[in-house]
LOBA-410428 format. One line per field, with one value per residue (C-alpha): residue number from 0; residue in three letters; y, x, z. Coordinates in Angstrom, 1 decimal, always signed. Layout:
# residues N
i	c(NUM|...)
aa	c(Ala|...)
v	c(Y|...)
u	c(X|...)
w	c(Z|...)
END
This chain:
# residues 590
i	c(0|1|2|3|4|5|6|7|8|9|10|11|12|13|14|15|16|17|18|19|20|21|22|23|24|25|26|27|28|29|30|31|32|33|34|35|36|37|38|39|40|41|42|43|44|45|46|47|48|49|50|51|52|53|54|55|56|57|58|59|60|61|62|63|64|65|66|67|68|69|70|71|72|73|74|75|76|77|78|79|80|81|82|83|84|85|86|87|88|89|90|91|92|93|94|95|96|97|98|99|100|101|102|103|104|105|106|107|108|109|110|111|112|113|114|115|116|117|118|119|120|121|122|123|124|125|126|127|128|129|130|131|132|133|134|135|136|137|138|139|140|141|142|143|144|145|146|147|148|149|150|151|152|153|154|155|156|157|158|159|160|161|162|163|164|165|166|167|168|169|170|171|172|173|174|175|176|177|178|179|180|181|182|183|184|185|186|187|188|189|190|191|192|193|194|195|196|197|198|199|200|201|202|203|204|205|206|207|208|209|210|211|212|213|214|215|216|217|218|219|220|221|222|223|224|225|226|227|228|229|230|231|232|233|234|235|236|237|238|239|240|241|242|243|244|245|246|247|248|249|250|251|252|253|254|255|256|257|258|259|260|261|262|263|264|265|266|267|268|269|270|271|272|273|274|275|276|277|278|279|280|281|282|283|284|285|286|287|288|289|290|291|292|293|294|295|296|297|298|299|300|301|302|303|304|305|306|307|308|309|310|311|312|313|314|315|316|317|318|319|320|321|322|323|324|325|326|327|328|329|330|331|332|333|334|335|336|337|338|339|340|341|342|343|344|345|346|347|348|349|350|351|352|353|354|355|356|357|358|359|360|361|362|363|364|365|366|367|368|369|370|371|372|373|374|375|376|377|378|379|380|381|382|383|384|385|386|387|388|389|390|391|392|393|394|395|396|397|398|399|400|401|402|403|404|405|406|407|408|409|410|411|412|413|414|415|416|417|418|419|420|421|422|423|424|425|426|427|428|429|430|431|432|433|434|435|436|437|438|439|440|441|442|443|444|445|446|447|448|449|450|451|452|453|454|455|456|457|458|459|460|461|462|463|464|465|466|467|468|469|470|471|472|473|474|475|476|477|478|479|480|481|482|483|484|485|486|487|488|489|490|491|492|493|494|495|496|497|498|499|500|501|502|503|504|505|506|507|508|509|510|511|512|513|514|515|516|517|518|519|520|521|522|523|524|525|526|527|528|529|530|531|532|533|534|535|536|537|538|539|540|541|542|543|544|545|546|547|548|549|550|551|552|553|554|555|556|557|558|559|560|561|562|563|564|565|566|567|568|569|570|571|572|573|574|575|576|577|578|579|580|581|582|583|584|585|586|587|588|589)
aa	c(Met|Lys|Arg|Tyr|Leu|Leu|Leu|Leu|Leu|Thr|Thr|Ile|Ser|Ile|Leu|Phe|Phe|Leu|Phe|Pro|Leu|Asn|Ala|Gln|Glu|Asp|Glu|Tyr|Ser|Asp|Met|His|Ile|Trp|Arg|Arg|Ala|Leu|Gly|Gly|Ser|Val|Ile|Gly|Asn|Pro|Val|Ala|Gln|Val|Glu|Ser|Val|Val|Ala|Ala|Thr|Asp|Gly|Gly|Ser|Leu|Lys|Ser|Phe|Ser|Thr|Gln|Gly|Thr|Leu|Leu|Trp|Asp|Tyr|Tyr|Ala|Arg|Gly|Arg|Leu|Ala|Pro|Phe|Val|Ser|Arg|Ser|Arg|Glu|Gly|Thr|Ser|Tyr|Ile|Cys|Arg|Thr|Asn|Gly|Leu|Phe|Ile|Ala|Ile|Asn|Arg|Ser|Gly|Arg|Glu|Leu|Trp|Gln|Leu|Ser|Leu|Gly|Ser|Pro|Leu|Val|Ser|Pro|Val|Leu|Ile|Gly|Trp|Asp|Gly|Arg|Leu|Phe|Ile|Phe|Thr|Asp|Lys|Lys|Ile|Thr|Cys|Val|Thr|Ala|Ala|Gly|Tyr|Lys|Leu|Trp|Thr|Arg|Thr|Leu|Ala|Ser|Asn|Pro|Ala|Ile|Ala|Pro|Phe|Ile|Asp|Ser|Asp|Gly|Gly|Val|Ile|Leu|Ala|Leu|Glu|Asn|Phe|Glu|Ile|Gln|Arg|Met|Asp|Ala|Phe|Gly|Asn|Ile|Ile|Ser|Tyr|Ser|Val|Leu|Lys|Glu|Gln|Thr|Val|Leu|Pro|Glu|Gln|Glu|Glu|Lys|Ala|Ala|Leu|Gln|Ala|Arg|Arg|Gln|Val|Pro|Ala|Ala|Ala|Thr|Ser|Leu|Lys|Val|Glu|Arg|Tyr|Gly|Leu|Ala|Ile|Leu|Leu|Leu|Tyr|Glu|Asp|Arg|Ser|Met|Glu|Met|Ile|Ile|Pro|Ala|Leu|Gly|Leu|Leu|Leu|Lys|Ala|Gln|Leu|Asp|Leu|Pro|Ser|Pro|Pro|Leu|Val|Ala|Ala|Gly|Lys|Glu|Ser|Glu|Ala|Ala|Val|Leu|Leu|Lys|Asp|Gly|Lys|Val|Ala|Leu|Ile|Ala|Pro|Asp|Tyr|Pro|Pro|Pro|Thr|Val|Ser|Ser|Asp|Arg|Ile|Pro|Ser|Gly|Met|Lys|Ile|Leu|Trp|Thr|Gln|Ala|Ser|His|Ile|Asn|Ala|Ser|Glu|Leu|Thr|Asn|Ala|Gly|Ser|Ala|Asn|Leu|Leu|Phe|Asp|Glu|Arg|Gly|Val|Tyr|Ala|Leu|Ser|Lys|Gly|Gly|Ala|Thr|Gly|Phe|Thr|Gly|Asp|Gly|Arg|Arg|Leu|Trp|Met|Thr|Arg|Leu|Ser|Gly|Ala|Ala|Thr|Ile|Pro|Ala|Phe|Gly|Asp|Asp|Gly|Val|Leu|Phe|Ser|Gly|Gly|Ala|Asp|Trp|Val|Leu|Tyr|Ala|Tyr|Arg|Leu|Glu|Asp|Arg|Val|Arg|Ala|Lys|Arg|Arg|Leu|Leu|Tyr|Gly|Glu|Ala|Ser|Asp|Gly|Asp|Tyr|Gly|Thr|Gly|Asp|Pro|Gly|Pro|Ser|Ser|Trp|Val|Asp|Tyr|Tyr|Tyr|Arg|Phe|Ser|Glu|Ala|Glu|Leu|Arg|Glu|Arg|Leu|Ser|Glu|Ile|Gln|Trp|Thr|Ile|Arg|Leu|Gly|Ala|Val|Gly|Ser|Asn|Glu|Lys|Glu|Tyr|Ala|Ala|Tyr|Leu|Met|Glu|Val|Ala|Ser|Ser|Arg|Glu|Ala|Ser|Ile|Gln|Tyr|Arg|Ile|Glu|Ala|Ala|Arg|Leu|Leu|Ala|Tyr|Ile|Gly|Ser|Arg|Glu|Thr|Ile|Pro|Phe|Leu|Ala|Asn|Leu|Phe|Thr|Arg|Glu|Ser|Asp|Tyr|Ser|Val|Lys|Ala|Ala|Val|Ala|Ala|Ser|Ile|Gly|Arg|Ile|Gly|Val|Asp|Pro|Glu|Gly|Leu|Ala|Leu|Arg|Ala|Phe|Glu|Asn|Ala|Ile|Leu|Pro|Pro|Ala|Arg|Leu|Leu|Asn|Asp|Glu|Ala|Leu|Leu|Ala|Val|Thr|Ser|Ala|Ile|Gly|Ala|Leu|Cys|Arg|Phe|Ser|Gly|Pro|Pro|Leu|Ser|Glu|Met|Gly|Ile|Arg|Leu|Leu|Thr|Leu|Leu|Ser|Gly|Tyr|Asp|Ala|Phe|Pro|Ile|Val|Arg|Asn|Gln|Ala|Gln|Arg|Glu|Ile|Arg|Ser|Leu|Gly|Asn|Arg)
v	c(-45.9|-43.1|-40.7|-42.8|-43.1|-39.4|-38.7|-41.2|-39.5|-36.1|-37.2|-38.8|-35.5|-33.5|-35.8|-35.7|-31.9|-31.8|-34.6|-34.7|-37.9|-36.1|-36.2|-33.9|-30.9|-31.6|-29.1|-30.5|-27.3|-28.2|-31.8|-31.7|-34.9|-32.9|-29.4|-28.2|-24.9|-23.4|-20.4|-18.1|-17.4|-19.7|-18.1|-19.8|-23.0|-26.1|-28.9|-32.5|-35.2|-38.6|-39.1|-35.7|-32.0|-29.0|-25.4|-22.2|-19.4|-15.7|-16.2|-18.0|-21.6|-24.6|-27.3|-30.8|-33.0|-36.6|-37.2|-38.3|-34.9|-35.8|-33.0|-34.5|-31.6|-27.8|-25.9|-22.3|-20.4|-17.6|-15.0|-14.1|-16.6|-16.0|-17.5|-20.5|-24.1|-27.0|-30.6|-33.5|-37.1|-38.0|-35.5|-32.8|-29.4|-26.2|-22.8|-19.3|-16.4|-13.0|-12.1|-14.8|-17.5|-20.8|-23.8|-27.5|-29.5|-33.3|-35.2|-35.4|-31.6|-31.6|-28.7|-30.2|-27.2|-23.5|-21.5|-17.7|-16.7|-12.9|-12.2|-13.9|-16.3|-14.9|-18.2|-21.7|-23.9|-26.7|-30.2|-32.2|-35.9|-36.6|-34.3|-31.2|-27.9|-25.0|-21.9|-18.6|-15.3|-11.8|-12.4|-15.4|-19.2|-21.3|-25.1|-27.0|-30.7|-32.2|-31.8|-28.1|-27.9|-25.4|-26.8|-23.6|-20.2|-18.5|-14.8|-14.2|-11.1|-10.6|-12.4|-15.2|-13.8|-17.0|-19.7|-21.8|-25.6|-28.9|-30.2|-33.8|-34.3|-33.0|-29.5|-26.1|-24.0|-20.2|-17.6|-14.3|-10.8|-9.8|-12.1|-14.7|-18.4|-20.4|-24.1|-24.9|-28.5|-29.9|-28.7|-25.1|-25.2|-22.8|-22.7|-19.5|-19.0|-15.4|-15.3|-12.0|-11.7|-8.7|-8.0|-7.0|-3.2|-0.9|+1.4|+4.5|+2.7|+1.6|+4.6|+3.9|+0.2|+0.8|+2.7|+0.0|-3.6|-4.6|-8.0|-10.2|-13.0|-16.3|-16.3|-20.0|-22.6|-26.3|-29.2|-32.4|-35.1|-35.3|-38.3|-39.3|-36.0|-36.1|-32.9|-30.0|-26.6|-25.3|-21.5|-20.2|-16.5|-14.1|-13.6|-17.4|-18.2|-20.8|-21.6|-25.0|-25.3|-28.7|-28.7|-31.9|-30.1|-26.6|-25.8|-23.2|-23.8|-21.1|-21.5|-20.1|-22.1|-21.7|-21.7|-20.1|-17.8|-16.8|-19.3|-18.8|-22.0|-25.1|-28.6|-31.2|-35.0|-37.2|-35.9|-33.8|-30.5|-29.3|-25.6|-23.5|-20.6|-17.1|-17.8|-20.7|-23.5|-26.3|-27.6|-30.6|-30.1|-32.3|-32.0|-31.9|-33.7|-33.2|-36.1|-38.7|-38.6|-40.6|-38.0|-37.1|-36.5|-36.5|-32.9|-31.3|-28.4|-27.1|-28.2|-29.5|-29.2|-32.6|-31.3|-28.2|-28.3|-25.8|-25.9|-24.3|-21.2|-17.9|-15.5|-12.9|-15.2|-15.4|-12.1|-13.6|-16.9|-17.2|-17.2|-20.8|-24.0|-27.1|-30.7|-33.3|-36.9|-40.5|-40.0|-36.9|-33.1|-31.0|-27.3|-25.6|-22.0|-20.3|-20.8|-24.6|-27.5|-29.5|-32.9|-34.3|-37.7|-37.8|-37.9|-34.8|-36.2|-34.2|-36.3|-33.9|-30.2|-28.5|-24.9|-23.3|-20.2|-18.2|-19.9|-17.9|-19.7|-22.1|-25.6|-28.7|-31.9|-35.0|-38.2|-40.0|-37.9|-35.5|-31.7|-29.5|-25.8|-23.2|-20.8|-17.2|-18.3|-19.8|-23.3|-26.1|-28.1|-31.5|-32.9|-36.4|-35.9|-39.3|-42.7|-43.2|-43.1|-42.0|-44.9|-44.3|-46.5|-46.7|-47.3|-48.4|-44.7|-42.2|-42.3|-43.3|-40.4|-39.8|-40.2|-39.7|-37.2|-39.9|-38.8|-42.2|-43.9|-41.1|-43.3|-42.9|-39.6|-37.8|-39.0|-42.7|-43.4|-41.1|-43.3|-41.1|-40.4|-42.0|-40.5|-38.4|-35.2|-35.6|-36.8|-33.9|-31.3|-32.7|-33.3|-29.8|-28.3|-30.2|-29.3|-25.6|-25.6|-27.3|-24.7|-21.9|-23.6|-23.6|-27.2|-26.6|-28.4|-30.2|-32.3|-35.5|-35.3|-34.7|-37.5|-40.0|-39.0|-39.2|-42.6|-43.9|-42.6|-43.8|-47.3|-47.7|-49.9|-48.0|-44.7|-44.0|-44.5|-40.8|-39.7|-42.5|-41.1|-37.6|-38.6|-40.4|-37.4|-35.0|-37.1|-36.2|-32.6|-33.3|-36.5|-37.3|-40.3|-41.3|-41.6|-43.9|-47.2|-46.7|-45.8|-48.6|-51.1|-49.6|-49.8|-53.5|-54.6|-52.3|-54.0|-50.9|-49.7|-46.0|-45.9|-47.8|-45.2|-42.3|-43.9|-44.3|-40.7|-39.6|-41.6|-39.9|-36.4|-37.0|-38.0|-39.9|-43.6|-44.2|-47.8|-48.7|-49.8|-48.1|-49.3|-52.8|-52.5|-51.2|-53.9|-56.6|-54.9|-55.0|-58.5|-61.9|-63.6|-60.8|-58.6|-55.5|-55.4|-52.0|-49.1|-46.4|-47.9|-48.7|-45.2|-43.8|-46.3|-45.3|-41.6|-42.2|-44.2|-41.3|-38.8|-40.8|-41.1|-37.4|-36.4|-38.8|-39.6|-42.6|-45.2|-45.2|-44.1|-47.1|-49.5|-47.1|-46.9|-50.7|-50.8|-48.1|-50.1|-53.0|-50.8|-49.2|-52.7|-53.3|-54.7|-54.5|-50.8|-48.4|-45.4|-47.0|-47.8|-44.2|-42.7|-45.0|-43.9|-40.2|-40.7|-42.4|-39.5|-36.9|-38.6|-38.2|-34.5|-32.4)
u	c(-153.4|-154.6|-152.5|-149.3|-150.2|-150.7|-147.4|-145.6|-147.1|-146.2|-142.6|-142.3|-143.6|-141.0|-138.2|-139.4|-139.4|-135.9|-134.4|-136.0|-135.7|-134.4|-130.6|-130.0|-131.2|-129.0|-126.3|-123.1|-121.1|-120.5|-119.8|-116.1|-114.1|-111.0|-109.6|-106.0|-104.4|-102.5|-100.7|-102.0|-104.8|-105.1|-104.2|-105.2|-107.2|-106.1|-105.0|-106.0|-103.8|-102.3|-104.2|-103.2|-103.9|-101.6|-102.5|-100.4|-100.7|-100.1|-97.1|-95.2|-95.7|-97.0|-98.4|-99.4|-101.9|-103.0|-106.7|-106.8|-105.5|-101.9|-99.4|-97.1|-94.7|-94.5|-92.3|-91.4|-90.7|-88.8|-91.0|-94.5|-96.3|-98.5|-102.0|-101.4|-100.5|-100.3|-99.5|-98.3|-99.5|-96.4|-97.4|-94.8|-96.1|-95.3|-95.4|-94.1|-92.9|-94.2|-90.7|-90.9|-88.9|-90.5|-90.1|-90.7|-91.3|-91.6|-94.4|-92.2|-91.7|-88.2|-87.3|-86.2|-85.2|-85.8|-86.2|-86.2|-89.0|-88.4|-92.0|-94.8|-97.4|-100.6|-102.4|-102.0|-99.3|-100.6|-99.0|-98.8|-99.1|-95.4|-95.0|-93.8|-94.9|-96.6|-95.9|-97.7|-96.2|-96.9|-97.6|-95.3|-95.6|-92.5|-92.4|-89.9|-89.4|-90.4|-86.7|-86.7|-84.9|-86.3|-87.7|-89.1|-90.6|-93.3|-94.4|-98.1|-99.7|-101.7|-102.5|-105.1|-108.6|-109.7|-107.6|-105.7|-106.4|-105.1|-107.3|-108.3|-105.2|-102.7|-102.3|-102.9|-105.9|-105.5|-108.3|-106.4|-107.5|-106.9|-109.9|-107.6|-108.0|-104.7|-104.0|-100.4|-99.1|-96.5|-93.7|-94.7|-96.3|-99.2|-102.4|-104.4|-108.0|-109.2|-112.7|-114.5|-117.8|-120.0|-121.9|-125.5|-125.8|-128.5|-130.1|-128.4|-125.1|-125.5|-123.6|-120.6|-120.8|-120.8|-117.6|-115.8|-116.9|-117.1|-115.6|-115.8|-113.7|-115.3|-116.9|-116.0|-114.1|-113.3|-112.5|-114.4|-114.4|-116.8|-117.6|-115.0|-113.0|-111.8|-110.7|-113.2|-112.7|-115.9|-116.3|-119.2|-120.1|-121.8|-124.7|-125.3|-124.0|-121.4|-118.6|-117.0|-113.6|-112.9|-109.1|-109.2|-111.7|-110.4|-114.0|-115.7|-119.3|-121.5|-124.8|-127.1|-127.3|-130.5|-129.0|-131.1|-128.2|-124.8|-122.0|-119.2|-117.0|-117.0|-115.4|-115.4|-115.2|-115.3|-118.2|-120.0|-119.4|-120.6|-121.3|-121.7|-124.1|-124.1|-127.4|-125.7|-127.3|-125.3|-126.0|-124.7|-124.5|-123.4|-122.9|-126.2|-126.0|-128.4|-130.6|-128.4|-128.5|-126.8|-124.0|-123.9|-120.4|-121.8|-120.6|-122.3|-124.7|-124.4|-124.8|-127.9|-128.8|-129.1|-130.1|-130.0|-130.0|-129.7|-126.6|-125.8|-124.4|-126.2|-125.8|-124.3|-121.4|-120.4|-118.5|-116.1|-114.8|-112.3|-115.1|-116.2|-114.8|-116.3|-115.1|-116.3|-115.2|-116.6|-118.2|-120.3|-120.3|-119.2|-119.8|-117.4|-117.4|-116.5|-120.0|-119.9|-120.2|-122.8|-122.4|-124.5|-124.6|-123.9|-127.6|-128.4|-129.5|-128.2|-126.0|-125.4|-125.1|-123.1|-122.7|-119.6|-119.1|-116.0|-114.0|-111.0|-110.8|-112.7|-112.4|-110.8|-112.7|-110.4|-110.6|-111.7|-114.8|-113.3|-113.8|-111.0|-111.7|-109.3|-111.1|-110.4|-109.8|-106.5|-107.8|-108.1|-111.3|-112.0|-115.5|-116.4|-119.1|-119.2|-117.6|-117.1|-113.5|-112.5|-111.2|-107.7|-105.1|-102.2|-98.6|-96.1|-95.6|-98.3|-101.1|-101.0|-101.1|-104.1|-101.9|-98.3|-96.5|-94.5|-91.1|-90.4|-90.8|-90.3|-89.6|-86.5|-84.8|-84.3|-80.7|-81.4|-80.6|-77.6|-74.6|-72.1|-74.3|-71.9|-68.7|-66.9|-67.3|-71.1|-71.6|-69.6|-71.4|-74.9|-74.4|-72.9|-76.0|-78.4|-76.3|-76.4|-80.2|-80.8|-78.6|-80.6|-83.9|-85.1|-85.7|-89.3|-90.6|-87.3|-87.9|-89.0|-86.4|-83.7|-84.9|-84.9|-81.4|-80.0|-81.6|-80.1|-76.6|-76.7|-77.8|-75.6|-72.4|-71.3|-70.8|-67.7|-68.1|-67.5|-70.4|-72.7|-72.0|-72.7|-76.0|-77.2|-76.2|-78.1|-81.2|-81.6|-82.2|-85.2|-86.3|-89.4|-91.3|-91.7|-88.0|-87.4|-88.4|-85.8|-83.1|-83.8|-83.7|-80.5|-78.9|-79.8|-78.4|-75.4|-72.0|-69.8|-69.4|-68.9|-72.1|-73.9|-72.8|-73.9|-77.4|-77.8|-76.8|-79.4|-82.1|-81.2|-81.3|-84.8|-85.9|-89.1|-89.7|-93.4|-93.4|-90.2|-88.5|-85.2|-85.1|-85.7|-82.9|-80.6|-81.7|-80.8|-77.3|-76.8|-77.9|-76.8|-76.7|-75.8|-74.0|-72.4|-68.7|-67.5|-66.9|-67.7|-71.1|-72.0|-71.1|-73.5|-76.2|-75.8|-76.1|-79.1|-81.0|-80.5|-81.7|-84.8|-85.6|-85.1|-87.3|-90.1|-90.2|-92.2|-93.2|-90.4|-87.9|-88.7|-87.4|-84.5|-83.4|-83.4|-81.0|-78.8|-78.6|-77.3|-74.8|-73.6|-72.4|-70.7|-67.3|-65.7|-65.6|-65.2|-66.1|-69.5|-70.1|-69.3|-71.5|-74.4|-74.0|-74.0|-77.2|-78.9|-77.9|-79.2|-82.6|-82.9|-82.4|-85.1)
w	c(+194.9|+192.7|+194.7|+194.0|+190.3|+190.0|+191.7|+189.3|+186.2|+187.5|+188.1|+184.6|+183.1|+185.0|+183.9|+180.3|+180.4|+181.9|+179.8|+176.3|+174.3|+171.3|+172.0|+169.0|+171.0|+174.0|+174.8|+176.5|+177.1|+180.8|+180.2|+179.5|+180.1|+181.2|+181.3|+181.5|+182.3|+179.3|+181.0|+178.3|+175.9|+172.8|+169.5|+166.3|+166.3|+168.2|+165.9|+166.7|+165.1|+165.9|+169.2|+170.6|+170.3|+170.1|+171.0|+170.7|+173.3|+173.2|+175.5|+172.7|+173.8|+171.9|+174.2|+173.3|+175.3|+174.7|+174.1|+177.8|+179.0|+179.8|+179.0|+176.5|+176.0|+176.2|+173.6|+174.1|+170.8|+172.5|+170.7|+169.7|+167.4|+164.4|+164.9|+162.6|+163.6|+161.2|+161.8|+159.5|+159.3|+161.4|+164.1|+163.3|+164.3|+162.3|+163.8|+162.8|+164.9|+164.0|+162.8|+160.1|+161.8|+160.8|+163.2|+163.0|+166.2|+166.3|+168.1|+171.2|+171.4|+170.0|+167.7|+164.4|+162.2|+161.6|+158.4|+158.1|+155.8|+156.1|+156.9|+159.0|+157.7|+156.1|+156.0|+157.6|+156.1|+153.9|+153.9|+150.7|+150.2|+150.7|+153.7|+151.7|+153.1|+151.2|+153.2|+152.5|+153.3|+151.9|+148.2|+148.2|+148.4|+149.4|+149.1|+151.4|+152.2|+155.5|+156.5|+155.7|+152.4|+150.0|+146.7|+145.0|+145.6|+143.6|+143.8|+143.8|+142.2|+145.4|+148.6|+148.9|+149.5|+151.2|+152.8|+150.2|+150.3|+149.0|+146.2|+145.6|+143.3|+145.8|+144.3|+145.9|+145.0|+145.4|+145.1|+145.0|+145.9|+142.3|+141.3|+139.8|+140.5|+140.4|+140.7|+141.6|+141.5|+143.9|+141.7|+141.4|+138.0|+137.9|+135.8|+136.2|+135.6|+135.3|+136.7|+136.0|+137.7|+137.6|+140.8|+140.9|+141.0|+141.9|+139.2|+140.6|+140.3|+136.7|+135.2|+137.5|+136.9|+133.1|+133.4|+135.5|+135.9|+139.5|+140.2|+143.2|+144.6|+145.7|+149.1|+149.5|+147.4|+147.5|+145.2|+144.3|+141.7|+138.7|+136.6|+134.0|+134.4|+138.0|+139.6|+139.7|+141.4|+142.9|+143.4|+145.4|+145.4|+147.7|+145.2|+145.5|+142.0|+141.4|+138.9|+138.4|+136.7|+135.2|+134.4|+132.3|+129.9|+130.3|+131.0|+133.2|+134.1|+135.5|+137.2|+139.9|+143.1|+145.0|+148.5|+151.2|+152.3|+150.9|+151.4|+153.9|+154.1|+151.9|+152.3|+149.5|+149.7|+146.6|+144.5|+147.2|+148.9|+152.3|+152.6|+155.7|+155.0|+156.5|+158.3|+160.2|+158.1|+156.5|+153.0|+151.1|+147.3|+144.4|+140.6|+138.7|+135.4|+132.5|+131.4|+129.4|+125.6|+123.0|+122.6|+126.3|+127.8|+131.3|+132.0|+135.0|+134.3|+137.8|+141.4|+143.2|+146.9|+148.5|+152.0|+154.2|+158.0|+160.9|+163.0|+166.4|+164.7|+164.8|+161.9|+164.2|+164.8|+161.2|+160.6|+158.0|+156.7|+159.6|+162.2|+161.4|+160.1|+158.3|+158.3|+155.9|+156.1|+156.0|+159.4|+158.3|+158.2|+161.2|+161.7|+164.1|+165.6|+168.8|+169.9|+169.6|+167.2|+165.3|+163.7|+160.8|+159.1|+155.4|+154.6|+156.7|+160.1|+163.0|+165.3|+168.1|+168.9|+171.6|+172.6|+174.1|+176.1|+176.4|+173.6|+172.4|+169.0|+166.8|+168.4|+166.8|+166.3|+166.5|+164.5|+167.7|+168.3|+170.9|+170.6|+171.9|+172.8|+174.0|+176.4|+177.0|+180.6|+179.5|+179.8|+177.2|+177.4|+175.9|+175.2|+174.2|+171.5|+169.7|+169.9|+166.2|+165.1|+161.7|+159.6|+158.3|+156.6|+159.0|+158.4|+161.0|+161.7|+160.9|+158.4|+154.8|+152.4|+150.1|+147.0|+145.7|+143.5|+141.7|+143.0|+144.5|+141.1|+138.6|+135.6|+133.3|+133.0|+129.7|+129.8|+130.1|+126.4|+126.1|+125.5|+127.3|+130.3|+132.8|+131.5|+134.0|+132.2|+131.8|+135.4|+136.8|+134.7|+135.3|+139.1|+139.5|+137.8|+140.1|+143.2|+142.3|+141.6|+145.0|+146.7|+145.2|+146.3|+142.7|+141.9|+141.0|+137.9|+137.5|+140.6|+139.0|+136.3|+138.9|+141.1|+138.2|+137.2|+140.7|+141.3|+138.0|+138.9|+142.5|+141.6|+138.5|+138.5|+135.4|+137.1|+139.2|+143.0|+143.8|+141.5|+142.9|+146.4|+145.3|+143.6|+146.8|+148.8|+146.6|+146.7|+150.4|+149.6|+147.4|+149.1|+151.0|+152.4|+148.7|+148.2|+151.3|+149.6|+146.8|+149.3|+151.7|+148.8|+147.5|+150.9|+151.2|+147.8|+147.5|+148.0|+148.1|+151.6|+150.7|+148.7|+151.4|+153.9|+151.6|+151.2|+155.0|+155.5|+153.0|+154.8|+158.0|+156.4|+154.9|+158.4|+157.8|+157.5|+157.7|+156.8|+158.8|+155.6|+156.4|+160.0|+158.9|+156.4|+159.1|+161.5|+158.9|+158.6|+162.4|+163.2|+161.9|+159.5|+157.1|+159.7|+158.3|+159.2|+158.0|+160.3|+157.7|+156.8|+160.4|+161.6|+158.9|+159.9|+163.6|+162.8|+160.4|+163.1|+165.6|+163.0|+162.3|+166.0|+166.6|+163.6|+164.1|+167.8|+169.1|+168.1|+165.4|+168.0|+170.1|+167.4|+166.7|+170.3|+170.5|+167.4|+168.9|+172.2|+170.2|+168.4|+171.7|+172.7|+169.4|+170.2|+166.8|+166.2|+169.2|+166.9|+166.2|+169.9|+170.9|+168.3|+169.3|+172.9|+171.9|+169.8|+172.8|+175.1|+172.6|+172.4|+176.2|+176.0|+174.3)
END
């Protein structure tokens, strides 16, 4: 009996040694749930979005897999790719060839449009709240709509020193190599902050330093929100100091931040910021407010450290900011590097840690808890690391945006009270000016004014039909997901068939319909009781449905194909039936 008891205790001890109870220490690098051959080495980081992942290879291909490992599509770019891939909320992927040819690919692998930039990307493309793209090339930023129409271009004094990012108000933050910090809104308006920081110098360098101040750019930057004043831009420096810009106050706060190691990457969420340090640790920091007084304005005096924890990362891995990434959402904080990944809860408890070997790039961590890593062995690996799914507000198609730019409801234009605003001479002059500006790709800060004016003209019964049609047509070139509700409503209530056709064409040209408003309006026009019986309008509706399906892919295309099938049997107008059949055939060919 004693012998059996001793054997049992020995067995338990061995199992305890091999499989410790502390799951935080486990390493799961060999426990992939699937792996798939890529036919080339991964360049750039994989991007996980809308229940799938895309990865670019050095052979010029972009491949998409479902989270279950099914190959969804394989797009060949017919040239070498820059190592940057971005993806929209609708699942559209954006890549750029090394010759500067920028390409948009929908979630079904269909090429949507191309744009020649003249030079390759220098940083990943950022995607704004309404789907607009902020594209960074050599000392230049270009903003285009989701449909590829250029809105504005700005020349930068120098290239970004660290990767630009979208701030909590939907603008773009740039830390440039010339030591300047810029905030650019969605319309290209720039506010610059000249941040001059003297570095610590050794005594033998004092004479040289006295002749020429030595400045430094931030090692990491992010945005967060502070009490009462909203947006704050947080700049973290190599010497472990920090600066906080509060645009609402025009205020720059400076303080020392007692981090155990210099910062490398930062990610903000609400009023907190996660920071990956050069020693591989992760810290969570938040604004530090002075004790309240009678006259206190609740302005932060600096940042305080809430917690610091070790990750899987060794200091030797962190050669530059591009060698690691940091995610911060409602689930927690995630540190990612070629060597693996570590997850933390918001209060600093380590959820899990995994190490990878042979990864070619930094892995991607999906909203459903799956880690995707592209190996140097030309294989994409997927690892299930947690079962929690990131909560997101969903629309019929894609995710809801974090905010809006006000272009869908821009308010009255500056011409709204002008008595002669709908006279032929005024309409012709004003619409020609807008058309010319759009053609030049120089809409810029006039975007909301133009949108308001075009909406007023397109929906007014006082303006001549030809100008209402032109206004609706021009809206498509500056339109976005924010413009669709206005156009869908105008299509439904408009009685003139020519205007109705122009509105439908604009919806198709914009290409996105995240809430399905336009398709529902089209469905009501196709089916009884208010069946549309005009070939011009129905032809425009048919083409618009096909365009929406091509741009967005499933699940929007499923509803669209059903409508096209109905139109393909339309007995009243052969021209509509033939167009519907052509649209269905085009959707079957990628």
